[in-house]
C-alpha positions as a Markdown table, in Angstrom:
| # | Residue | x | y | z |
|---|---|---|---|---|
| 1 | Met | 123.0 | 101.6 | 85.0 |
| 2 | Arg | 119.7 | 102.8 | 85.7 |
| 3 | Tyr | 118.0 | 105.9 | 87.3 |
| 4 | Ser | 116.2 | 105.5 | 90.5 |
| 5 | Pro | 112.6 | 106.7 | 90.2 |
| 6 | Gln | 111.8 | 110.0 | 91.8 |
| 7 | Ala | 110.4 | 110.5 | 95.2 |
| 8 | Arg | 106.6 | 110.0 | 95.5 |
| 9 | Arg | 105.6 | 112.0 | 98.4 |
| 10 | Ala | 102.0 | 111.3 | 99.8 |
| 11 | Asn | 99.9 | 114.5 | 100.0 |
| 12 | Ser | 98.5 | 113.4 | 103.6 |
| 13 | Gln | 99.9 | 113.0 | 106.8 |
| 14 | Ile | 100.2 | 109.6 | 108.8 |
| 15 | Ser | 98.3 | 110.4 | 112.0 |
| 16 | Arg | 99.8 | 109.1 | 115.5 |
| 17 | Arg | 97.6 | 108.9 | 118.3 |
| 18 | Pro | 98.7 | 108.1 | 121.7 |
| 19 | Thr | 98.3 | 104.6 | 123.2 |
| 20 | Arg | 95.4 | 104.3 | 125.6 |
| 21 | Trp | 95.8 | 102.5 | 129.0 |
| 22 | Leu | 92.7 | 100.5 | 130.1 |
| 23 | Gly | 93.9 | 99.4 | 133.2 |
| 24 | Ala | 93.9 | 100.9 | 136.6 |
| 25 | Thr | 96.6 | 99.1 | 138.3 |
| 26 | Gly | 100.3 | 99.0 | 137.7 |
| 27 | Ala | 100.6 | 95.5 | 136.7 |
| 28 | Leu | 98.4 | 96.0 | 134.0 |
| 29 | Ala | 100.2 | 98.9 | 132.8 |
| 30 | Leu | 103.2 | 97.1 | 132.6 |
| 31 | Cys | 101.6 | 94.0 | 131.1 |
| 32 | Leu | 99.8 | 96.4 | 128.5 |
| 33 | Leu | 103.6 | 98.3 | 127.8 |
| 34 | Ala | 104.8 | 94.6 | 127.0 |
| 35 | Cys | 102.2 | 93.3 | 124.9 |
| 36 | Thr | 100.9 | 95.9 | 122.9 |
| 37 | Pro | 102.2 | 96.7 | 119.9 |
| 38 | Arg | 103.8 | 100.2 | 119.3 |
| 39 | Pro | 104.0 | 103.1 | 116.6 |
| 40 | Pro | 107.7 | 103.0 | 114.9 |
| 41 | Arg | 110.3 | 104.6 | 116.7 |
| 42 | Phe | 114.0 | 105.4 | 117.2 |
| 43 | Glu | 115.4 | 104.4 | 120.6 |
| 44 | Tyr | 118.7 | 105.8 | 121.6 |
| 45 | Ala | 121.0 | 104.3 | 123.7 |
| 46 | Gln | 124.8 | 103.8 | 124.5 |
| 47 | Leu | 127.1 | 100.6 | 125.3 |
| 48 | Ala | 130.2 | 100.6 | 126.9 |
| 49 | Ser | 132.9 | 99.9 | 124.4 |
| 50 | Gln | 135.7 | 98.1 | 125.7 |
| 51 | Arg | 137.3 | 98.2 | 122.1 |
| 52 | Met | 136.8 | 102.4 | 122.1 |
| 53 | Gly | 137.3 | 102.5 | 126.0 |
| 54 | Arg | 134.5 | 104.7 | 126.2 |
| 55 | Asn | 130.6 | 105.1 | 125.8 |
| 56 | Met | 129.3 | 104.7 | 122.3 |
| 57 | Asp | 126.1 | 106.2 | 121.1 |
| 58 | Tyr | 123.7 | 104.3 | 118.8 |
| 59 | Ala | 120.2 | 104.4 | 117.8 |
| 60 | Val | 117.7 | 101.5 | 116.8 |
| 61 | Tyr | 114.6 | 102.0 | 114.6 |
| 62 | Leu | 111.9 | 99.5 | 115.4 |
| 63 | Pro | 109.3 | 99.4 | 113.0 |
| 64 | Gly | 105.5 | 100.4 | 113.6 |
| 65 | Ala | 103.5 | 97.0 | 115.7 |
| 66 | Trp | 106.8 | 95.5 | 116.3 |
| 67 | Ser | 106.7 | 93.3 | 119.6 |
| 68 | Ala | 109.4 | 91.2 | 120.8 |
| 69 | Gly | 108.0 | 87.8 | 119.0 |
| 70 | Glu | 109.0 | 89.2 | 115.8 |
| 71 | Arg | 111.9 | 88.3 | 114.3 |
| 72 | Leu | 113.1 | 90.7 | 111.7 |
| 73 | Pro | 116.1 | 91.2 | 109.3 |
| 74 | Leu | 119.0 | 93.9 | 111.0 |
| 75 | Ile | 120.3 | 96.6 | 108.9 |
| 76 | Val | 123.4 | 98.4 | 110.0 |
| 77 | Phe | 123.3 | 102.1 | 108.9 |
| 78 | Leu | 126.3 | 103.6 | 108.5 |
| 79 | His | 126.1 | 107.6 | 108.8 |
| 80 | Gly | 128.2 | 110.3 | 106.8 |
| 81 | Ala | 130.8 | 112.6 | 108.3 |
| 82 | Gly | 129.0 | 115.4 | 110.1 |
| 83 | Asp | 125.7 | 113.1 | 110.6 |
| 84 | Gly | 125.2 | 111.0 | 113.7 |
| 85 | Pro | 123.2 | 108.2 | 115.1 |
| 86 | Asn | 120.0 | 110.1 | 114.8 |
| 87 | Ala | 120.5 | 110.9 | 111.2 |
| 88 | Leu | 117.8 | 108.9 | 109.7 |
| 89 | Asp | 115.5 | 109.8 | 112.1 |
| 90 | Gln | 116.3 | 113.6 | 111.4 |
| 91 | Ala | 115.3 | 112.8 | 107.5 |
| 92 | Gly | 112.2 | 111.2 | 108.5 |
| 93 | Ile | 113.0 | 107.9 | 107.5 |
| 94 | Gly | 111.0 | 106.0 | 109.9 |
| 95 | Asn | 107.6 | 107.6 | 109.2 |
| 96 | Leu | 108.2 | 106.8 | 105.4 |
| 97 | Leu | 109.2 | 103.0 | 106.4 |
| 98 | Asp | 105.8 | 103.0 | 108.1 |
| 99 | Arg | 103.7 | 103.1 | 104.9 |
| 100 | Pro | 102.2 | 100.0 | 103.5 |
| 101 | Gly | 104.3 | 98.0 | 101.5 |
| 102 | Ala | 107.7 | 99.1 | 103.0 |
| 103 | Pro | 110.0 | 96.3 | 104.0 |
| 104 | Arg | 110.1 | 95.7 | 107.4 |
| 105 | Ala | 113.5 | 95.2 | 109.3 |
| 106 | Ile | 115.3 | 96.4 | 112.7 |
| 107 | Ile | 117.8 | 99.1 | 111.9 |
| 108 | Val | 121.0 | 100.0 | 114.0 |
| 109 | Ala | 122.7 | 103.3 | 113.5 |
| 110 | Pro | 126.1 | 103.3 | 115.2 |
| 111 | Arg | 128.5 | 106.4 | 116.2 |
| 112 | Gly | 131.2 | 107.1 | 113.9 |
| 113 | Asp | 132.3 | 110.5 | 114.7 |
| 114 | Arg | 134.5 | 111.4 | 111.2 |
| 115 | Gly | 136.4 | 108.0 | 111.8 |
| 116 | Phe | 135.6 | 106.6 | 108.4 |
| 117 | Trp | 134.3 | 103.5 | 109.9 |
| 118 | Glu | 138.1 | 102.2 | 109.9 |
| 119 | Asn | 140.3 | 100.5 | 112.6 |
| 120 | Trp | 142.2 | 103.2 | 112.7 |
| 121 | Ala | 146.4 | 103.0 | 111.8 |
| 122 | Ser | 147.1 | 104.6 | 115.3 |
| 123 | Gly | 145.2 | 101.6 | 117.1 |
| 124 | Glu | 143.1 | 104.8 | 118.8 |
| 125 | Arg | 139.8 | 103.9 | 117.3 |
| 126 | Pro | 138.9 | 100.8 | 116.1 |
| 127 | Tyr | 135.4 | 102.0 | 114.6 |
| 128 | Arg | 135.0 | 98.7 | 112.5 |
| 129 | Asp | 135.5 | 96.3 | 115.7 |
| 130 | Trp | 133.3 | 98.4 | 117.8 |
| 131 | Val | 130.3 | 97.8 | 115.1 |
| 132 | Met | 131.2 | 94.0 | 114.5 |
| 133 | Arg | 132.4 | 92.9 | 117.7 |
| 134 | Glu | 130.2 | 94.7 | 119.9 |
| 135 | Leu | 127.0 | 96.8 | 118.6 |
| 136 | Val | 125.7 | 94.0 | 116.2 |
| 137 | Pro | 125.8 | 91.1 | 118.8 |
| 138 | Ala | 124.4 | 93.3 | 121.2 |
| 139 | Val | 121.8 | 94.5 | 119.1 |
| 140 | Gln | 120.8 | 90.6 | 118.0 |
| 141 | Arg | 120.9 | 89.5 | 121.4 |
| 142 | Arg | 118.3 | 92.5 | 122.6 |
| 143 | Tyr | 116.0 | 92.4 | 119.5 |
| 144 | His | 116.4 | 88.9 | 118.5 |
| 145 | Thr | 117.1 | 89.9 | 114.9 |
| 146 | Leu | 117.2 | 86.8 | 112.5 |
| 147 | Pro | 120.7 | 85.3 | 112.2 |
| 148 | Cys | 123.5 | 86.7 | 110.2 |
| 149 | Pro | 124.9 | 87.0 | 107.5 |
| 150 | Ser | 121.6 | 85.8 | 105.6 |
| 151 | Asp | 119.4 | 88.2 | 106.9 |
| 152 | Cys | 122.0 | 90.8 | 107.8 |
| 153 | His | 122.7 | 93.9 | 105.8 |
| 154 | Val | 124.8 | 97.0 | 105.8 |
| 155 | Ile | 124.0 | 100.3 | 104.1 |
| 156 | Gly | 126.2 | 103.8 | 104.3 |
| 157 | Ile | 125.7 | 107.3 | 102.7 |
| 158 | Ser | 129.3 | 109.2 | 102.0 |
| 159 | Met | 131.6 | 108.6 | 104.7 |
| 160 | Gly | 129.1 | 105.6 | 105.6 |
| 161 | Gly | 129.5 | 104.1 | 101.9 |
| 162 | Tyr | 133.2 | 104.0 | 102.3 |
| 163 | Gly | 132.7 | 102.1 | 105.6 |
| 164 | Ala | 130.2 | 100.0 | 104.1 |
| 165 | Leu | 132.6 | 98.7 | 101.4 |
| 166 | Met | 135.3 | 98.5 | 103.6 |
| 167 | Met | 132.9 | 96.5 | 105.5 |
| 168 | Ala | 132.7 | 93.9 | 102.7 |
| 169 | Leu | 136.3 | 93.8 | 102.1 |
| 170 | Arg | 137.5 | 93.5 | 105.6 |
| 171 | Glu | 134.5 | 91.4 | 106.9 |
| 172 | Pro | 134.0 | 89.3 | 103.8 |
| 173 | Gly | 130.5 | 87.5 | 103.9 |
| 174 | Ala | 129.3 | 89.0 | 106.9 |
| 175 | Phe | 126.6 | 90.9 | 105.1 |
| 176 | Ser | 123.7 | 89.4 | 102.6 |
| 177 | Ser | 123.6 | 92.8 | 101.1 |
| 178 | Val | 126.1 | 96.0 | 100.9 |
| 179 | Ala | 124.8 | 99.2 | 99.7 |
| 180 | Ala | 127.1 | 102.4 | 99.3 |
| 181 | Leu | 125.7 | 105.4 | 98.4 |
| 182 | Ser | 127.7 | 108.5 | 97.3 |
| 183 | Ala | 130.6 | 106.8 | 98.7 |
| 184 | Pro | 134.5 | 108.4 | 98.3 |
| 185 | Ile | 136.0 | 105.6 | 96.1 |
| 186 | Tyr | 139.8 | 105.8 | 95.2 |
| 187 | Thr | 142.9 | 103.9 | 94.0 |
| 188 | Ala | 146.1 | 103.9 | 95.3 |
| 189 | Glu | 147.1 | 106.8 | 92.8 |
| 190 | Ser | 143.6 | 108.7 | 93.0 |
| 191 | Val | 144.0 | 109.0 | 96.8 |
| 192 | Lys | 147.4 | 111.0 | 96.7 |
| 193 | Pro | 145.6 | 114.6 | 96.4 |
| 194 | Phe | 143.7 | 113.6 | 99.3 |
| 195 | Tyr | 146.7 | 112.7 | 101.3 |
| 196 | Asp | 148.3 | 116.3 | 100.2 |
| 197 | Ser | 145.5 | 118.4 | 100.8 |
| 198 | Trp | 145.7 | 120.7 | 103.5 |
| 199 | Leu | 142.3 | 121.2 | 103.8 |
| 200 | Trp | 141.6 | 117.4 | 104.4 |
| 201 | Asn | 144.2 | 117.0 | 106.7 |
| 202 | Leu | 143.2 | 120.2 | 108.6 |
| 203 | Leu | 139.3 | 118.4 | 108.6 |
| 204 | Leu | 140.7 | 114.7 | 109.4 |
| 205 | Pro | 143.1 | 113.0 | 110.9 |
| 206 | Ile | 144.4 | 111.3 | 107.8 |
| 207 | Glu | 147.4 | 109.6 | 109.0 |
| 208 | Asp | 145.7 | 108.6 | 112.5 |
| 209 | Ile | 143.3 | 106.9 | 110.1 |
| 210 | Trp | 145.0 | 105.3 | 107.7 |
| 211 | Gly | 149.0 | 105.8 | 108.3 |
| 212 | Pro | 151.5 | 108.0 | 106.2 |
| 213 | Tyr | 150.8 | 107.4 | 102.4 |
| 214 | Asp | 152.1 | 104.1 | 101.5 |
| 215 | Pro | 151.0 | 102.9 | 98.0 |
| 216 | Ser | 151.6 | 99.1 | 99.2 |
| 217 | Lys | 149.5 | 99.5 | 102.2 |
| 218 | Ile | 146.7 | 101.9 | 100.3 |
| 219 | Ala | 146.8 | 98.7 | 97.5 |
| 220 | Thr | 144.8 | 96.5 | 100.5 |
| 221 | Arg | 142.4 | 98.7 | 100.5 |
| 222 | Asp | 142.0 | 99.5 | 96.8 |
| 223 | Leu | 138.7 | 97.7 | 95.6 |
| 224 | His | 140.0 | 97.5 | 91.9 |
| 225 | Leu | 143.3 | 95.4 | 93.2 |
| 226 | Gln | 141.1 | 93.2 | 95.6 |
| 227 | Trp | 137.9 | 92.7 | 93.9 |
| 228 | His | 138.7 | 90.4 | 90.7 |
| 229 | Ser | 135.7 | 87.8 | 90.5 |
| 230 | Asn | 132.3 | 87.3 | 91.8 |
| 231 | Ala | 134.0 | 84.9 | 94.5 |
| 232 | Asp | 135.7 | 88.3 | 96.1 |
| 233 | Leu | 132.3 | 89.5 | 97.3 |
| 234 | His | 132.0 | 85.9 | 99.6 |
| 235 | Gly | 128.1 | 85.9 | 98.5 |
| 236 | Ser | 127.1 | 89.6 | 99.5 |
| 237 | Arg | 124.9 | 91.3 | 97.0 |
| 238 | Leu | 126.9 | 94.7 | 96.0 |
| 239 | Leu | 124.8 | 98.1 | 95.2 |
| 240 | Leu | 126.7 | 101.3 | 94.2 |
| 241 | Ala | 124.7 | 104.3 | 93.8 |
| 242 | Trp | 126.0 | 108.3 | 93.4 |
| 243 | Gly | 124.0 | 111.5 | 92.0 |
| 244 | Asp | 124.2 | 113.0 | 88.7 |
| 245 | Gln | 125.0 | 116.6 | 90.7 |
| 246 | Asp | 127.2 | 114.8 | 93.5 |
| 247 | Leu | 130.8 | 115.8 | 94.2 |
| 248 | Pro | 133.1 | 115.2 | 91.0 |
| 249 | Asn | 135.4 | 113.1 | 92.5 |
| 250 | Leu | 132.7 | 110.9 | 93.9 |
| 251 | Arg | 131.1 | 110.6 | 90.4 |
| 252 | Ala | 134.6 | 110.0 | 89.1 |
| 253 | Gly | 135.4 | 107.2 | 91.5 |
| 254 | Asn | 132.2 | 105.3 | 91.3 |
| 255 | Glu | 132.2 | 105.3 | 87.7 |
| 256 | Arg | 135.2 | 103.8 | 88.0 |
| 257 | Leu | 134.8 | 100.8 | 90.2 |
| 258 | His | 131.5 | 100.7 | 88.3 |
| 259 | Gln | 133.2 | 99.9 | 85.2 |
| 260 | His | 136.2 | 97.9 | 87.0 |
| 261 | Leu | 133.5 | 95.4 | 88.3 |
| 262 | Thr | 131.8 | 95.4 | 84.7 |
| 263 | Glu | 134.7 | 94.4 | 83.1 |
| 264 | His | 135.3 | 91.5 | 85.9 |
| 265 | Gly | 131.8 | 90.2 | 85.4 |
| 266 | Ile | 131.4 | 91.3 | 89.1 |
| 267 | Ala | 127.6 | 91.2 | 89.5 |
| 268 | His | 126.3 | 94.4 | 91.3 |
| 269 | Glu | 123.7 | 97.2 | 91.0 |
| 270 | Ala | 124.8 | 100.7 | 89.8 |
| 271 | Val | 122.4 | 103.3 | 90.2 |
| 272 | Leu | 122.4 | 107.1 | 88.7 |
| 273 | Phe | 120.0 | 109.0 | 90.9 |
| 274 | Arg | 118.9 | 112.5 | 90.3 |
| 275 | Gly | 120.7 | 114.7 | 92.9 |
| 276 | Gly | 123.7 | 115.8 | 94.5 |
| 277 | His | 125.3 | 115.2 | 98.1 |
| 278 | Lys | 122.8 | 116.1 | 100.3 |
| 279 | Trp | 119.9 | 114.4 | 102.2 |
| 280 | Ala | 117.4 | 115.7 | 100.3 |
| 281 | Ser | 118.2 | 113.9 | 97.3 |
| 282 | Trp | 119.4 | 110.6 | 99.4 |
| 283 | Thr | 116.0 | 110.1 | 101.2 |
| 284 | Thr | 114.5 | 108.3 | 98.4 |
| 285 | Val | 117.2 | 106.4 | 97.1 |
| 286 | Val | 117.6 | 104.9 | 101.1 |
| 287 | Leu | 114.5 | 103.6 | 100.9 |
| 288 | Asp | 115.2 | 102.3 | 97.3 |
| 289 | Ala | 118.5 | 100.7 | 98.7 |
| 290 | Leu | 116.7 | 99.3 | 101.8 |
| 291 | Arg | 114.2 | 97.6 | 99.9 |
| 292 | Trp | 116.8 | 96.3 | 97.5 |
| 293 | Gly | 118.8 | 94.5 | 100.0 |
| 294 | Leu | 115.8 | 92.9 | 102.1 |
| 295 | Glu | 113.8 | 92.2 | 98.3 |
| 296 | Pro | 116.5 | 90.3 | 96.2 |
| 297 | Glu | 114.0 | 89.6 | 93.5 |
| 298 | Leu | 113.8 | 93.3 | 92.9 |
| 299 | Asp | 117.1 | 93.3 | 91.5 |
């Protein structure tokens, strides 16, 4: 286990200059629009999801100077409860990724509401299928990203960290790396108070998402019961990160899973970072996790 390095904030701001169009005709302008490298940006769009039965929002980060001829890795970012597809944009991640030496990748951030990135037990909202069966293939086609699983990665924060771990479990081998930051991690026993909490039942449709409390069904998503060897990760590299001031249950859950993985000889990276359950603490950790996923030699 190690501490991640503290944030190093540059004193100067990165300047942004508007694109200057040199042509006078519409044809030339269209050519320049298609051919001229652009500054880093987030694009926002919707996809008509047959599985969700409605239009679903998503955001795509494109690095500076990207053009359609450049094939890059794809990172799927799963936001936390209370956030949305614009979470990375609001946190300023795009500008940080534009700094020299930052890894280059296309990042897709889907909408997950408060659905925990699960295929709901009620059958009403298959969030995992919307991401894996609809959005990821569509983004791969549109932006010509490098092939999965060798160049596909998933990273999630809080609720999204849980989702990333469930992606690793339910979609074995789909991602080259899996990073879960400040993720809620439970066992079949430790999740019982969550089911019994009137507050959590007020905030979340728990039984719609996971069904009634049933230890035998919960065991199928208990990583302590499902992961026994490196083979169970199906080639995916795994990162767990949590803050020294994170929520107590989250600290305990991550420490417990880290211990389990260590005892079973399952390769993983465990990072205890300085900070709590908030974006002010996560920004630097997200950058570290992106670099870790894209540059395995940094392990």
